[in-house]
C-alpha positions as CSV (number, residue, x, y, z in Angstrom):
1,M,0.0,0.0,0.0
2,S,1.4,3.4,-1.0
3,D,1.9,6.2,1.4
4,P,-0.7,8.9,1.5
5,L,0.0,12.2,-0.4
6,W,-0.2,14.0,2.9
7,T,-0.9,13.1,6.5
8,L,-3.5,15.3,8.0
9,D,-1.1,16.8,10.5
10,A,1.5,17.6,7.8
11,F,-1.3,19.1,5.6
12,V,-2.6,21.4,8.4
13,E,0.9,22.5,9.3
14,A,2.0,23.2,5.7
15,A,-1.2,25.1,5.0
16,G,-0.8,27.2,8.1
17,G,-4.4,26.5,9.2
18,R,-6.4,25.1,12.1
19,L,-8.4,21.9,12.1
20,Q,-12.2,21.9,12.7
21,G,-14.3,18.8,12.7
22,D,-13.6,15.1,12.5
23,A,-11.2,14.5,9.6
24,G,-9.4,11.3,8.7
25,A,-5.7,10.9,9.3
26,E,-4.7,10.7,5.6
27,I,-5.2,12.7,2.4
28,T,-4.8,10.9,-0.9
29,G,-5.1,13.8,-3.3
30,I,-5.9,17.5,-3.8
31,S,-8.9,18.8,-5.8
32,I,-10.3,22.3,-6.6
33,D,-13.3,20.8,-8.5
34,S,-16.1,19.0,-6.6
35,R,-17.2,17.3,-9.8
36,T,-14.0,15.4,-10.3
37,L,-13.1,15.0,-6.6
38,E,-12.1,11.5,-5.5
39,P,-12.9,10.1,-2.0
40,G,-9.9,11.0,0.2
41,D,-9.0,14.2,-1.6
42,A,-8.6,17.5,0.2
43,F,-10.9,20.1,-1.4
44,V,-9.4,23.5,-1.7
45,A,-12.1,26.2,-1.9
46,I,-10.3,28.8,-4.0
47,T,-12.1,31.9,-5.4
48,G,-11.7,32.4,-9.2
49,D,-12.9,35.0,-11.6
50,R,-16.3,33.4,-12.0
51,L,-16.8,30.8,-9.2
52,D,-16.2,30.6,-5.5
53,G,-15.1,27.2,-4.3
54,H,-16.9,27.8,-1.0
55,D,-20.2,27.4,-2.8
56,Y,-19.2,23.7,-3.6
57,V,-17.8,22.7,-0.2
58,A,-21.0,20.8,0.8
59,A,-20.9,18.9,-2.5
60,A,-17.2,18.1,-2.0
61,L,-17.8,16.8,1.5
62,E,-20.8,14.7,0.3
63,A,-18.5,13.3,-2.4
64,G,-16.1,12.0,0.2
65,A,-13.5,14.8,0.6
66,A,-11.2,14.0,3.5
67,V,-11.2,17.7,4.4
68,A,-12.0,21.1,2.9
69,L,-9.5,23.9,3.0
70,V,-11.7,27.0,3.6
71,G,-11.5,30.7,4.4
72,E,-12.2,31.9,7.9
73,D,-14.5,34.6,6.6
74,R,-16.7,32.0,4.9
75,L,-16.9,29.4,7.7
76,S,-20.3,30.6,8.9
77,D,-21.8,29.9,5.5
78,L,-20.7,26.2,5.5
79,P,-22.3,23.1,7.0
80,E,-21.7,23.0,10.7
81,D,-20.7,19.3,10.8
82,G,-18.1,19.6,8.1
83,R,-14.4,18.7,8.1
84,Y,-12.3,21.8,7.7
85,V,-8.8,23.2,7.7
86,V,-9.5,26.9,8.3
87,V,-7.1,29.6,6.9
88,D,-7.2,33.2,6.0
89,D,-6.9,32.7,2.2
90,P,-7.3,29.2,0.6
91,L,-5.2,30.1,-2.5
92,E,-2.3,31.4,-0.4
93,A,-2.6,28.2,1.8
94,M,-2.4,26.1,-1.4
95,R,0.8,28.0,-2.3
96,K,2.2,27.2,1.1
97,L,1.3,23.5,0.5
98,G,3.2,23.7,-2.9
99,V,6.3,25.2,-1.3
100,A,6.2,22.5,1.5
101,A,5.8,19.7,-1.1
102,R,8.8,21.0,-3.0
103,A,10.9,21.4,0.2
104,R,10.3,17.7,1.2
105,S,11.1,16.4,-2.3
106,S,14.5,15.1,-3.6
107,A,13.1,14.9,-7.1
108,R,15.0,16.3,-10.1
109,I,12.8,19.1,-11.5
110,V,12.4,20.6,-15.0
111,A,10.3,23.6,-15.8
112,V,9.1,24.6,-19.3
113,T,8.0,28.0,-20.7
114,G,7.8,29.5,-24.1
115,S,5.4,31.3,-26.5
116,V,4.3,28.0,-28.0
117,G,5.0,24.3,-27.4
118,K,4.9,24.3,-23.6
119,T,2.3,21.7,-23.2
120,G,3.6,19.4,-25.9
121,T,7.1,19.6,-24.4
122,K,5.8,19.0,-20.9
123,E,4.0,15.9,-22.1
124,A,7.0,14.6,-24.0
125,L,9.1,15.1,-20.8
126,R,6.5,13.1,-18.8
127,L,6.6,10.3,-21.4
128,T,10.4,10.1,-21.7
129,L,11.3,10.4,-18.0
130,T,8.8,7.7,-17.0
131,E,11.2,5.2,-18.5
132,S,13.7,6.1,-15.7
133,G,11.6,6.7,-12.6
134,K,8.5,8.0,-11.0
135,V,7.3,11.2,-12.7
136,H,4.9,13.8,-11.5
137,A,3.7,16.4,-14.0
138,S,1.0,19.0,-14.3
139,V,-2.3,17.9,-15.9
140,A,-3.7,19.8,-18.9
141,S,-2.2,23.3,-19.0
142,F,-2.1,24.0,-15.2
143,N,0.6,26.7,-15.7
144,N,-0.8,29.8,-13.9
145,H,-1.1,31.3,-10.4
146,W,-3.3,28.4,-9.2
147,G,-2.2,25.6,-11.5
148,V,1.4,25.6,-10.6
149,P,0.9,25.5,-6.8
150,L,-1.8,22.9,-7.2
151,T,0.6,20.7,-9.2
152,L,3.3,21.2,-6.6
153,A,0.9,20.4,-3.7
154,R,-0.1,17.2,-5.5
155,M,3.6,16.0,-5.9
156,P,4.2,12.8,-3.9
157,A,7.2,12.8,-1.6
158,D,8.8,9.8,-3.5
159,T,8.7,11.5,-6.9
160,D,11.9,11.0,-9.0
161,F,11.3,13.6,-11.7
162,G,9.0,16.6,-11.6
163,V,7.8,18.3,-14.8
164,F,6.2,21.8,-14.6
165,E,4.7,24.0,-17.3
166,I,4.8,27.8,-16.5
167,G,2.9,30.3,-18.5
168,M,2.2,34.0,-18.5
169,N,0.1,36.8,-20.0
170,H,1.9,39.7,-18.3
171,A,5.3,40.6,-17.1
172,G,6.0,39.5,-13.5
173,E,3.8,36.4,-13.6
174,I,6.5,33.7,-14.1
175,S,9.0,34.8,-11.4
176,P,6.9,33.9,-8.3
177,L,5.8,30.6,-9.8
178,V,9.3,29.4,-10.7
179,K,10.6,30.4,-7.3
180,M,8.1,27.9,-5.9
181,V,9.1,25.2,-8.3
182,R,12.9,25.7,-8.0
183,P,13.8,23.6,-11.0
184,H,17.2,22.1,-11.7
185,V,16.7,22.5,-15.5
186,V,14.6,25.1,-17.4
187,I,13.6,25.1,-21.1
188,I,12.4,28.1,-23.1
189,T,10.9,26.5,-26.3
190,T,10.8,29.7,-28.3
191,V,9.8,33.4,-28.0
192,Q,7.3,34.7,-30.6
193,P,4.8,37.6,-31.0
194,V,2.0,36.5,-28.6
195,H,0.1,38.4,-26.0
196,L,1.1,41.6,-27.9
197,E,-2.0,43.2,-26.3
198,F,0.0,43.3,-23.1
199,F,3.6,43.9,-24.4
200,D,5.2,46.6,-26.5
201,S,7.5,44.2,-28.4
202,V,8.8,40.7,-28.8
203,E,11.8,41.7,-26.8
204,Q,9.6,42.5,-23.8
205,I,8.0,39.1,-24.1
206,A,11.5,37.5,-24.1
207,K,12.3,39.4,-20.9
208,A,9.1,38.1,-19.3
209,K,9.9,34.5,-20.3
210,A,13.4,35.0,-18.9
211,E,11.9,35.3,-15.5
212,I,12.1,31.5,-15.4
213,F,15.8,31.9,-14.6
214,D,14.9,33.6,-11.3
215,G,14.0,30.3,-9.7
216,L,16.7,28.0,-11.1
217,E,18.5,26.1,-8.4
218,P,22.2,26.9,-7.9
219,G,24.3,25.1,-10.6
220,G,21.1,24.6,-12.7
221,I,20.9,24.5,-16.5
222,A,19.1,26.7,-19.0
223,I,18.2,25.1,-22.3
224,L,17.6,27.7,-25.1
225,N,16.5,27.5,-28.7
226,K,19.5,28.7,-30.8
227,D,17.4,29.1,-33.9
228,N,15.1,31.7,-32.2
229,L,15.6,35.4,-33.0
230,Q,15.6,36.2,-29.3
231,F,18.4,33.7,-28.5
232,D,21.1,36.3,-27.9
233,L,18.9,38.3,-25.6
234,L,17.8,35.2,-23.6
235,K,21.4,34.1,-23.3
236,F,22.4,37.5,-22.0
237,L,19.4,37.6,-19.5
238,A,20.3,34.1,-18.3
239,A,23.9,35.1,-17.6
240,A,22.7,38.3,-15.9
241,A,20.5,36.1,-13.7
242,G,23.5,34.1,-12.6
243,V,22.9,31.0,-14.7
244,S,26.3,29.4,-15.1
245,K,25.4,26.6,-17.6
246,I,23.5,27.4,-20.8
247,Q,22.8,24.6,-23.4
248,T,21.4,25.1,-26.9
249,F,19.1,23.2,-29.2
250,G,18.0,23.6,-32.8
251,E,18.8,23.0,-36.5
252,D,21.9,25.1,-36.2
253,P,24.8,22.5,-36.4
254,S,26.7,24.5,-33.7
255,A,23.8,23.9,-31.1
256,D,24.7,21.6,-28.3
257,S,21.8,19.4,-29.3
258,H,21.1,19.6,-33.0
259,L,19.0,18.0,-35.8
260,Q,20.9,16.0,-38.4
261,K,17.9,14.7,-40.4
262,A,14.2,14.5,-40.1
263,V,11.7,12.6,-42.3
264,S,8.0,13.3,-41.8
265,Y,5.2,10.8,-42.4
266,P,1.4,11.2,-41.8
267,A,1.4,10.8,-38.0
268,G,4.9,11.7,-37.0
269,S,8.6,11.9,-37.9
270,S,11.8,9.9,-37.9
271,V,14.7,11.8,-36.5
272,D,18.5,11.6,-36.5
273,A,20.0,14.0,-33.9
274,S,23.1,14.7,-31.8
275,I,22.1,15.3,-28.1
276,L,25.0,16.8,-26.2
277,G,27.4,14.9,-28.4
278,Q,25.5,11.6,-28.4
279,E,24.2,10.3,-31.7
280,I,20.6,9.0,-31.6
281,T,17.9,8.0,-34.0
282,Y,14.2,8.0,-32.9
283,K,10.6,8.3,-34.0
284,I,8.1,10.8,-32.8
285,G,4.4,9.7,-32.9
286,A,3.0,13.2,-33.4
287,S,3.3,15.2,-36.7
288,G,4.9,18.5,-37.2
289,K,8.4,20.1,-37.4
290,H,7.8,21.9,-34.1
291,H,7.6,18.5,-32.3
292,V,10.9,17.5,-33.9
293,K,12.6,20.8,-32.8
294,N,11.2,20.6,-29.2
295,S,12.2,16.9,-28.9
296,L,15.8,18.1,-29.0
297,A,15.2,20.2,-25.9
298,V,13.3,17.3,-24.2
299,L,16.2,14.8,-24.8
300,T,18.7,17.4,-23.6
301,A,16.8,17.7,-20.4
302,V,16.6,13.9,-20.0
303,V,20.4,13.7,-20.1
304,D,20.7,16.7,-17.7
305,L,18.3,15.1,-15.2
306,G,20.3,11.9,-15.2
307,A,17.7,9.8,-17.0
308,D,18.2,7.2,-19.7
309,L,18.6,8.8,-23.2
310,A,18.1,5.6,-25.2
311,K,14.9,4.7,-23.4
312,A,13.7,8.2,-23.7
313,G,14.2,8.2,-27.5
314,L,12.2,4.9,-27.8
315,A,9.4,6.4,-25.7
316,L,8.8,9.3,-28.1
317,D,7.4,6.9,-30.7
318,S,4.3,6.5,-28.4
319,M,3.8,10.3,-28.2
320,R,0.4,11.5,-29.5
321,A,-0.8,15.0,-30.0
322,P,-3.7,15.7,-27.6
323,K,-7.2,16.8,-28.6
324,G,-7.1,20.4,-29.7
325,R,-3.4,20.4,-30.0
326,G,-2.7,18.6,-33.2
327,E,-4.7,15.4,-32.8
328,V,-5.1,13.6,-36.1
329,T,-8.3,11.6,-36.8
330,R,-9.4,9.6,-39.8
331,L,-13.0,10.3,-40.7
332,P,-14.7,7.8,-43.1
333,M,-17.2,9.0,-45.6
334,Q,-19.2,7.4,-48.3
335,K,-16.4,7.2,-51.0
336,G,-13.3,7.0,-48.8
337,E,-12.1,9.1,-45.9
338,F,-10.5,12.4,-45.0
339,N,-8.0,13.4,-42.2
340,L,-8.9,16.0,-39.6
341,I,-6.1,17.8,-37.7
342,D,-7.6,19.3,-34.5
343,E,-5.6,22.4,-33.5
344,S,-8.7,24.2,-32.0
345,Y,-7.4,24.7,-28.5
346,N,-5.8,28.1,-29.0
347,A,-3.8,30.2,-31.5
348,N,-1.2,32.9,-31.8
349,P,0.9,33.8,-34.9
350,A,3.7,31.3,-34.0
351,S,1.4,28.4,-33.4
352,M,-0.7,29.2,-36.4
353,K,2.3,29.2,-38.7
354,A,3.4,25.9,-37.1
355,A,0.0,24.3,-37.7
356,L,-0.1,25.6,-41.3
357,A,3.3,24.0,-41.8
358,V,2.0,20.7,-40.4
359,L,-0.9,20.9,-42.9
360,G,1.7,21.5,-45.6
361,E,3.6,18.4,-44.6
362,A,0.5,16.2,-44.7
363,P,0.5,13.9,-47.7
364,V,-2.5,14.3,-50.0
365,T,-3.9,12.0,-52.6
366,R,-5.4,14.1,-55.4
367,P,-8.1,15.2,-55.9
368,G,-7.9,15.5,-52.1
369,R,-7.0,19.0,-50.8
370,R,-5.2,20.6,-48.0
371,I,-7.8,22.8,-46.2
372,A,-7.1,25.4,-43.5
373,V,-10.1,26.4,-41.4
374,I,-8.7,29.2,-39.3
375,G,-10.3,31.7,-36.8
376,D,-9.2,34.9,-35.2
377,M,-6.1,35.0,-33.0
378,R,-6.8,37.0,-29.8
379,E,-4.6,39.3,-27.6
380,L,-2.6,40.8,-30.5
381,G,-3.4,44.4,-29.8
382,T,-3.1,47.1,-32.5
383,D,-1.0,44.7,-34.7
384,A,-3.8,42.2,-35.0
385,D,-4.9,42.8,-38.6
386,R,-1.3,43.0,-39.8
387,L,-0.4,39.7,-38.1
388,H,-3.5,38.0,-39.6
389,A,-2.6,39.3,-43.0
390,E,0.9,38.0,-42.7
391,L,-0.4,34.4,-42.6
392,L,-0.7,34.6,-46.4
393,Q,3.0,33.7,-46.9
394,P,2.9,30.5,-44.7
395,I,-0.4,29.5,-46.4
396,T,1.4,29.9,-49.8
397,D,4.5,28.0,-48.5
398,A,2.4,25.1,-47.3
399,D,0.8,24.6,-50.7
400,I,-2.7,24.9,-49.1
401,D,-5.6,24.5,-51.5
402,A,-8.5,26.2,-49.7
403,V,-8.8,28.5,-46.7
404,Y,-12.0,29.0,-44.6
405,C,-11.8,32.1,-42.3
406,A,-13.8,33.1,-39.2
407,G,-13.6,36.4,-37.3
408,P,-13.2,40.1,-38.0
409,H,-9.4,40.1,-37.9
410,M,-9.3,37.2,-40.3
411,H,-10.9,39.5,-42.9
412,A,-7.5,41.2,-43.3
413,L,-6.2,37.9,-44.5
414,W,-9.3,37.0,-46.6
415,K,-8.9,40.2,-48.6
416,L,-5.4,39.1,-49.7
417,L,-6.2,35.5,-50.5
418,P,-6.2,34.6,-54.2
419,H,-9.7,33.8,-55.3
420,D,-8.9,30.2,-56.0
421,L,-7.9,29.7,-52.3
422,R,-11.0,31.3,-50.9
423,G,-13.3,28.7,-49.3
424,H,-15.6,30.8,-47.2
425,Y,-15.5,33.7,-44.8
426,C,-17.8,34.3,-41.8
427,E,-17.7,36.8,-38.9
428,E,-18.4,33.9,-36.5
429,A,-17.1,30.3,-36.6
430,K,-20.5,28.7,-36.1
431,D,-21.6,30.0,-39.5
432,L,-18.9,28.0,-41.2
433,E,-20.4,24.7,-40.0
434,D,-22.9,24.0,-42.8
435,V,-20.5,25.2,-45.5
436,L,-17.7,23.0,-44.2
437,L,-19.8,19.9,-43.8
438,G,-21.0,20.3,-47.4
439,D,-17.6,21.0,-49.0
440,V,-15.4,18.4,-47.4
441,R,-14.6,15.4,-49.6
442,S,-12.6,12.1,-49.7
443,G,-8.9,12.5,-49.7
444,D,-8.9,16.0,-48.0
445,V,-6.8,16.9,-45.0
446,V,-8.6,19.5,-42.9
447,M,-6.8,21.6,-40.2
448,I,-8.9,23.6,-37.8
449,K,-7.3,26.3,-35.5
450,G,-8.1,29.5,-33.8
451,S,-8.0,31.2,-30.4
452,L,-10.2,29.7,-27.7
453,G,-12.6,32.6,-27.8
454,T,-13.2,32.2,-31.5
455,R,-14.8,28.9,-30.8
456,M,-13.4,26.7,-33.5
457,G,-13.7,23.5,-31.4
458,P,-17.4,23.0,-32.2
459,L,-16.4,22.8,-35.9
460,V,-14.2,19.8,-35.0
461,E,-17.1,18.2,-33.2
462,A,-19.5,18.9,-36.0
463,L,-17.2,17.1,-38.5
464,K,-16.8,14.1,-36.1
465,K,-20.6,13.9,-35.6
466,E,-21.3,14.0,-39.3
467,Y,-18.5,11.6,-40.2
468,P,-18.0,9.4,-37.0
469,P,-14.5,7.9,-36.7
470,A,-14.6,4.1,-36.7
471,D,-12.4,4.4,-33.6
472,D,-12.4,7.7,-31.7
473,T,-8.6,7.4,-31.2
474,A,-7.9,6.4,-34.9
475,A,-4.9,8.5,-35.8
476,A,-3.9,9.1,-39.4
């Protein structure tokens, strides 16, 4: 029988609270969602932008929560016979739990940030490190002011490797999070023009990403993308932060870990690379050049963390792009089938260009077509229309046959598209549904992408409903 995640005494002490009610001696997990809570979890009643966790304490206790971490000022609103750890601020108490979990751990820790590729890189690290020990990693994209401390607080004491994703929308957000995580290795996948609504320049974004150096453990390693235009600035900022060991990855042959050869196929790539001087050949089970590039950083970190490089390379073959982030599905239709690339989770100029490149790499049997269904990219500020219009070149480079656009900013691109590439334009994504369902044909490869607020995801679901996959997990 495995040890509990927390003993009750240790949990109360770490949270800096007081116990009220009759709680069990052990806590097996930590939850902030009463709908997914498992019996034995501690429920943390944090207050978000839309919901207050205190409103769900009764449901959490009914579902078998070992204890609920609640605010002193809300105690009178809660069931009198509940099991509580009472604190001034539940979110701050969860941060304290995260710090305590990190302090008790002897795990080797890696943290990932970047404009794009954070989640895919984090998942690849989880997959590759599992071959060498017990891995704890954030679920989904838990990379913000509550996701990072929650992930830390969930880290078992006997973890061998910890993998953390750290994101930001504004300057100053990464520093306090990485100081909790205290990684031995940090990766910056790339710096690109995203969140320009909140930054004056790409250089300002690079400086914000460079905050990840603030929490690096003494003697720690920074892994940087040598192909990125912001590399020199990041290298300077790393040195200024006292980072003594900087490693590089990329296509540049002078990078410490560099690509020698990559051959793409429908659902992945075969790669020859040099990782810190070690030659390795491996396959990646997810399509796209960006996965190839980021795998170099992943395998570099594997070596730095003391894990097995050969086993890590073999593990990458089982990597799959998750739903909304490049998942490829075969959808049968009356006279054959077509492939759907689901990139609907989110979008910015860098990830949109990467997704268009993936579409361009997808093999097509004529008369099948490469079809891009793309929606507005948000948070781009005054440059939004220009950045949308600049997608014309990557669309041309990818040899795309038809483009369907949704959103007011995408109209800037639509006006520039040659007439033979114009599929359809709508102000709202939902109005593309009927057109798309009627236009798709056997042999097509359809890629759907846009910012979350543009609501491209329902188009993916509409295609899957109209043309149900024989197997929901069937990858092209």
